C-alpha positions as semicolon CSV with decimal commas, in nm:
position;residue;x (nm);y (nm);z (nm)
1;M;0,000;0,000;0,000
2;L;0,137;0,340;-0,097
3;D;0,037;0,533;0,213
4;Q;0,346;0,700;0,358
5;V;0,438;1,067;0,369
6;A;0,641;1,138;0,056
7;R;0,994;1,265;0,108
8;P;1,154;1,245;-0,240
9;A;1,479;1,397;-0,110
10;F;1,513;1,099;0,128
11;P;1,375;0,800;-0,069
12;R;1,518;0,536;0,165
13;T;1,341;0,675;0,472
14;T;0,987;0,644;0,329
15;P;0,977;0,369;0,069
16;A;0,597;0,328;0,053
17;Y;0,497;0,624;-0,162
18;A;0,464;0,698;-0,532
19;S;0,502;1,007;-0,746
20;Y;0,382;1,102;-1,092
21;I;0,521;1,408;-1,267
22;T;0,381;1,570;-1,580
23;Y;0,610;1,787;-1,790
24;N;0,436;1,827;-2,125
25;L;0,082;1,891;-2,001
26;E;-0,062;2,221;-1,886
27;P;-0,049;2,279;-1,601
28;S;0,252;2,064;-1,525
29;G;0,264;1,920;-1,180
30;E;0,376;1,657;-0,937
31;Y;0,133;1,419;-0,774
32;L;0,229;1,218;-0,464
33;T;0,060;0,952;-0,258
34;S;0,030;1,007;0,118
35;P;-0,163;0,880;0,421
36;T;-0,469;1,073;0,300
37;A;-0,418;1,006;-0,074
38;T;-0,324;0,639;-0,082
39;G;-0,253;0,428;-0,385
40;Q;-0,163;0,082;-0,502
41;L;0,066;-0,043;-0,777
42;T;0,002;-0,377;-0,946
43;V;0,271;-0,518;-1,177
44;T;0,104;-0,737;-1,437
45;H;0,402;-0,800;-1,664
46;F;0,778;-0,774;-1,620
47;D;0,998;-0,803;-1,929
48;S;1,354;-0,861;-1,809
49;V;1,490;-0,847;-2,165
50;A;1,338;-0,517;-2,277
């Protein structure tokens, strides 16, 4: 569960968070998960060659 306070400057201290950054869209922004904005990541395929 991605439910920790995000501290991107210290990634090893809070490993259970995610971030999504948009650069080419208007307005650009950064979106982070947190205790109040939780998330989940499901890996459905892993291609170790590509």
